[in-house]
C-alpha positions as CSV (number, residue, x, y, z in Angstrom):
1,M,-100.2,22.3,-18.2
2,G,-102.1,25.3,-17.9
3,L,-100.9,28.6,-17.4
4,T,-97.2,29.5,-16.9
5,V,-95.3,32.9,-16.2
6,G,-92.1,33.9,-18.3
7,V,-89.8,36.3,-17.2
8,D,-87.2,37.9,-19.3
9,V,-84.4,39.0,-16.8
10,G,-82.2,42.0,-18.5
11,G,-79.5,44.3,-17.1
12,T,-82.2,47.3,-17.2
13,K,-85.7,45.6,-16.8
14,I,-87.3,42.5,-15.6
15,A,-90.4,41.7,-17.7
16,G,-93.0,39.0,-16.9
17,G,-96.0,37.5,-18.3
18,V,-98.8,35.2,-17.8
19,V,-99.0,33.0,-20.9
20,D,-101.3,30.2,-22.0
21,D,-100.5,27.4,-24.3
22,H,-101.5,29.0,-27.2
23,G,-98.7,31.8,-26.9
24,K,-101.4,34.7,-25.7
25,I,-100.3,36.9,-23.1
26,L,-102.9,37.4,-20.6
27,A,-101.1,39.9,-18.2
28,T,-97.6,41.4,-17.7
29,A,-95.6,42.9,-14.9
30,R,-92.4,44.8,-14.8
31,R,-89.7,46.0,-12.3
32,E,-86.5,47.9,-12.7
33,S,-83.5,45.3,-12.7
34,P,-81.2,45.6,-9.6
35,A,-78.5,44.3,-11.9
36,T,-75.7,44.5,-9.5
37,K,-77.3,42.9,-6.4
38,R,-78.0,39.3,-6.3
39,D,-80.8,39.1,-3.9
40,A,-82.7,42.0,-5.1
41,I,-82.8,40.4,-8.6
42,E,-84.5,37.3,-7.0
43,Q,-86.8,39.5,-4.9
44,A,-87.8,41.6,-8.1
45,I,-88.7,38.1,-10.0
46,Q,-90.6,36.9,-6.9
47,D,-92.7,40.1,-6.8
48,I,-93.5,39.8,-10.3
49,V,-94.6,36.3,-9.9
50,I,-96.6,37.3,-6.8
51,E,-98.2,40.2,-8.6
52,L,-99.3,37.9,-11.6
53,R,-100.7,35.0,-9.2
54,Q,-103.0,37.3,-7.7
55,S,-105.3,37.1,-11.0
56,Y,-104.3,33.7,-12.4
57,D,-103.8,30.3,-11.2
58,I,-100.2,29.7,-12.3
59,E,-98.6,26.1,-12.4
60,A,-95.0,26.9,-13.1
61,V,-92.2,29.9,-14.0
62,G,-89.9,30.2,-16.7
63,I,-86.9,32.4,-16.5
64,G,-85.0,33.8,-19.5
65,A,-81.5,35.0,-18.3
66,A,-78.8,37.0,-20.5
67,G,-75.9,34.5,-19.5
68,F,-74.6,30.8,-19.5
69,V,-77.0,28.6,-18.2
70,D,-76.3,24.8,-17.0
71,V,-77.2,21.9,-18.8
72,R,-79.9,21.2,-16.2
73,R,-81.6,24.5,-16.6
74,A,-81.0,25.3,-12.8
75,N,-77.9,27.4,-12.4
76,V,-76.7,30.6,-14.1
77,L,-72.8,30.2,-14.5
78,F,-72.2,33.6,-15.8
79,A,-74.4,36.6,-16.7
80,P,-72.2,39.5,-18.2
81,N,-74.7,42.2,-17.2
82,L,-76.3,40.8,-14.0
83,A,-74.5,39.6,-10.4
84,W,-75.1,36.1,-11.2
85,R,-72.0,33.7,-11.1
86,D,-72.6,30.2,-10.5
87,E,-76.1,30.8,-8.9
88,P,-78.6,28.2,-8.1
89,I,-81.4,30.3,-9.6
90,K,-83.7,27.3,-9.9
91,S,-83.7,26.0,-6.4
92,D,-83.7,29.8,-5.1
93,L,-86.8,30.9,-6.9
94,E,-88.5,27.9,-6.1
95,R,-88.2,28.3,-2.5
96,R,-89.4,31.8,-2.9
97,T,-92.4,31.2,-5.2
98,G,-93.4,27.7,-4.4
99,L,-93.6,27.0,-7.9
100,P,-91.6,24.8,-10.4
101,V,-89.0,26.9,-12.3
102,V,-86.8,26.3,-15.5
103,V,-84.2,28.7,-15.9
104,E,-82.8,29.3,-20.0
105,N,-80.7,31.6,-21.6
106,D,-82.6,34.7,-22.9
107,A,-82.0,34.3,-26.5
108,N,-82.4,30.3,-26.5
109,A,-85.8,31.3,-24.8
110,A,-86.6,33.9,-27.9
111,A,-85.6,31.2,-30.3
112,W,-88.1,28.8,-28.5
113,G,-90.8,31.5,-28.7
114,E,-90.2,32.1,-32.5
115,F,-90.2,28.7,-33.4
116,T,-93.3,27.8,-31.4
117,F,-95.5,30.9,-31.9
118,G,-93.8,33.0,-34.3
119,A,-91.7,33.1,-37.4
120,G,-90.5,29.3,-37.2
121,E,-93.4,27.6,-36.2
122,D,-93.9,25.8,-39.3
123,V,-90.6,24.2,-39.6
124,A,-88.5,21.6,-37.8
125,D,-85.2,23.4,-37.9
126,S,-84.4,26.8,-37.3
127,L,-81.9,29.4,-36.6
128,L,-82.6,32.5,-34.4
129,V,-80.2,35.5,-35.0
130,T,-80.8,38.5,-32.7
131,V,-79.0,41.7,-33.7
132,G,-78.9,44.4,-30.7
133,T,-76.2,45.7,-28.5
134,G,-74.6,42.6,-29.4
135,V,-75.4,39.3,-31.6
136,G,-77.2,36.3,-30.0
137,G,-78.8,33.4,-31.3
138,G,-80.7,30.2,-30.4
139,I,-80.8,26.7,-32.5
140,V,-83.9,24.4,-33.0
141,L,-83.1,21.1,-34.4
142,N,-85.7,18.3,-35.1
143,G,-88.3,20.4,-33.1
144,E,-86.1,20.5,-30.0
145,L,-83.9,23.4,-28.5
146,H,-80.1,22.7,-28.9
147,R,-78.1,23.4,-25.8
148,G,-75.1,21.7,-26.2
149,A,-73.2,19.2,-24.0
150,F,-72.7,21.9,-21.2
151,G,-75.8,24.0,-22.0
152,V,-74.1,27.0,-23.5
153,A,-74.5,26.2,-27.1
154,A,-75.4,29.0,-29.5
155,E,-72.9,31.9,-28.5
156,I,-72.9,32.8,-32.1
157,G,-72.1,36.2,-32.0
158,H,-68.7,35.1,-30.5
159,I,-67.7,33.3,-33.7
160,R,-64.2,34.8,-34.6
161,V,-64.5,36.2,-38.2
162,V,-61.5,38.7,-38.1
163,P,-58.2,37.3,-36.8
164,G,-56.6,39.9,-34.5
165,G,-59.9,42.0,-35.1
166,R,-61.6,44.4,-32.7
167,L,-61.8,43.5,-28.8
168,C,-65.0,41.8,-27.7
169,G,-66.3,42.2,-24.4
170,C,-65.8,38.4,-24.1
171,G,-62.0,38.9,-24.4
172,N,-61.3,37.7,-27.5
173,R,-60.5,39.7,-30.7
174,G,-62.6,39.7,-34.0
175,C,-66.0,38.3,-32.9
176,W,-68.8,38.5,-35.2
177,E,-70.9,40.6,-33.1
178,Q,-68.1,43.2,-33.4
179,Y,-68.9,43.9,-36.9
180,S,-72.7,42.6,-37.1
181,S,-74.5,44.2,-34.2
182,G,-76.5,47.3,-33.7
183,T,-73.2,48.5,-31.6
184,A,-71.1,48.0,-34.7
185,L,-73.9,49.8,-36.8
186,V,-73.5,52.9,-34.5
187,R,-69.9,53.0,-34.3
188,E,-69.2,52.6,-37.9
189,A,-71.7,55.6,-38.9
190,R,-70.1,57.6,-35.9
191,E,-66.7,56.9,-37.2
192,Q,-67.3,58.0,-40.7
193,V,-69.4,61.0,-39.8
194,A,-66.4,62.1,-37.3
195,E,-63.9,61.7,-40.3
196,G,-66.0,64.4,-42.3
197,S,-67.8,62.1,-44.6
198,L,-69.7,64.3,-47.1
199,I,-72.3,61.8,-47.6
200,A,-72.7,61.3,-43.8
201,K,-73.9,65.1,-43.6
202,G,-77.4,64.4,-43.9
203,L,-77.6,62.0,-40.7
204,L,-75.3,64.4,-38.8
205,D,-78.0,67.1,-39.6
206,R,-80.7,64.8,-37.9
207,A,-78.5,64.4,-35.1
208,D,-78.3,68.0,-34.3
209,G,-74.7,68.1,-35.5
210,K,-73.8,65.9,-32.4
211,V,-71.9,62.7,-33.5
212,E,-72.6,61.2,-30.0
213,S,-76.7,61.8,-30.9
214,I,-76.2,59.1,-33.6
215,T,-78.3,55.7,-32.9
216,G,-79.4,52.9,-34.4
217,P,-83.1,54.1,-34.5
218,L,-81.7,57.3,-35.8
219,I,-80.2,55.5,-38.7
220,T,-82.9,53.5,-39.6
221,E,-85.1,56.3,-39.7
222,A,-83.0,58.2,-42.0
223,A,-82.5,55.0,-44.1
224,R,-86.3,54.9,-44.4
225,D,-86.5,58.4,-45.8
226,G,-84.1,57.7,-48.4
227,D,-80.7,58.8,-46.7
228,E,-78.0,57.0,-48.9
229,F,-75.4,57.0,-46.2
230,A,-77.5,55.5,-43.6
231,I,-78.8,52.9,-46.3
232,E,-75.4,51.9,-47.0
233,Q,-74.7,51.5,-43.2
234,L,-77.4,48.9,-43.1
235,A,-76.5,47.1,-46.4
236,S,-72.8,47.1,-44.8
237,L,-74.3,45.5,-41.6
238,G,-76.3,43.0,-43.6
239,Q,-73.2,41.9,-45.7
240,W,-71.8,40.9,-42.3
241,L,-74.9,39.3,-41.2
242,G,-75.5,37.4,-44.6
243,E,-71.8,35.9,-44.6
244,G,-71.8,35.0,-41.3
245,I,-75.3,33.0,-41.6
246,A,-74.0,31.3,-44.8
247,T,-71.3,30.0,-42.6
248,L,-73.6,28.9,-39.7
249,T,-75.8,27.6,-42.5
250,A,-72.9,25.0,-43.5
251,V,-73.0,23.5,-40.0
252,L,-76.6,23.6,-38.9
253,D,-78.7,23.2,-42.5
254,P,-81.6,25.0,-40.8
255,A,-84.9,25.4,-42.8
256,V,-85.6,28.9,-41.7
257,V,-83.4,31.7,-40.1
258,V,-85.4,34.2,-38.3
259,I,-83.6,37.7,-37.6
260,G,-84.8,39.6,-34.4
261,G,-83.7,42.2,-32.0
262,G,-83.7,45.9,-32.1
263,V,-82.1,46.3,-35.6
264,S,-84.4,43.8,-37.3
265,E,-87.2,46.6,-37.2
266,A,-85.3,48.3,-40.4
267,G,-86.9,45.5,-42.2
268,A,-86.1,45.2,-45.8
269,L,-83.4,47.6,-45.7
270,L,-81.5,45.2,-43.7
271,L,-83.2,41.7,-44.7
272,E,-82.6,42.4,-48.3
273,P,-78.7,42.6,-48.1
274,I,-78.6,39.8,-45.4
275,R,-80.3,37.6,-48.3
276,A,-78.1,38.8,-51.1
277,H,-74.8,38.1,-49.3
278,F,-76.0,35.0,-47.7
279,R,-76.8,33.8,-51.2
280,S,-73.5,34.8,-52.7
281,S,-71.4,33.1,-49.8
282,L,-73.5,29.9,-49.3
283,T,-71.3,26.7,-49.9
284,G,-72.7,24.7,-52.7
285,R,-75.3,27.4,-53.3
286,N,-76.3,26.1,-56.7
287,Y,-76.9,22.5,-55.5
288,R,-79.0,22.7,-52.3
289,P,-82.4,23.7,-51.4
290,A,-82.6,27.4,-50.5
291,L,-83.5,28.3,-46.8
292,E,-86.0,31.5,-46.0
293,I,-84.4,34.3,-44.1
294,R,-87.4,36.0,-42.2
295,Q,-87.8,38.8,-39.8
296,A,-88.9,37.9,-36.1
297,V,-92.7,38.5,-35.4
298,L,-92.8,38.5,-31.8
299,G,-90.7,41.3,-30.8
300,N,-89.5,42.0,-27.2
301,K,-92.0,39.3,-26.1
302,A,-90.3,36.4,-27.9
303,G,-88.3,35.6,-24.8
304,M,-91.1,36.0,-22.4
305,M,-93.5,33.6,-24.4
306,G,-90.5,31.1,-25.1
307,A,-89.7,31.0,-21.2
308,A,-93.0,30.3,-20.3
309,D,-93.4,27.5,-22.7
310,L,-90.4,25.8,-21.7
311,A,-91.8,26.1,-18.0
312,R,-94.2,23.5,-19.6
313,K,-91.1,21.2,-20.5
314,P,-89.1,20.6,-17.7
């Protein structure tokens, strides 16, 4: 198959791109996401496809959506940040665009993008862990995207790691993403600053004395500049991530774990603590081959690229 369009549908923006079979993005288009209006979301996707088809011969469309997608890759069962509840997205968009459409979970699409064109392209078994507002994931086993019996596998952020712990948006308590996400990083830093931690003074100064102005990128920037408190916050996050990845490895046994999402831009400041705590937590660690933990290389294009490639495999 020739050129396809990958569309990454989020709660704030919808981004689409024409992608060739080598993963090269030839053109992009973007719309604001009318997240609370079902028909408007579909219209925005249709407009993106129409715009891109003006210059390229498109053969299929892949959609990456943040939510549960059924095993047929046709219906979005539930999307927490979009007005999609058991919606027949595949048939709706095929009618609107006149092209074959494949729908996939956004983290799965990103995992496939990194496996096909990025940090996992040299192995057959990989796990993507995306660290952003929450924690997402995607699993590739034996060169195939693992979707589970009902299409909703790899919701790794909702493994419960602290019984009775922090309330999660999913309704449970103690989910991994409550301790391992960018949201958790910011929350913990703000709490310590608000309690008057002396070591946190430098970070507070960077935020102009406003606790609410402390963000993930600000923490990363401070850590890169040698701020001890910021380095500790990333190390703590790395501990949670490393221990959780060790648990997932005991089940999945991947060759490579790819760390993506916005927080991964901290690089070694996050990756080295992840690797250290992974090694110390892995069951049978002295008697099994060591996997590699790598930083994602495709950035926020991974989902678009993965969705476009999955459109070639209906």
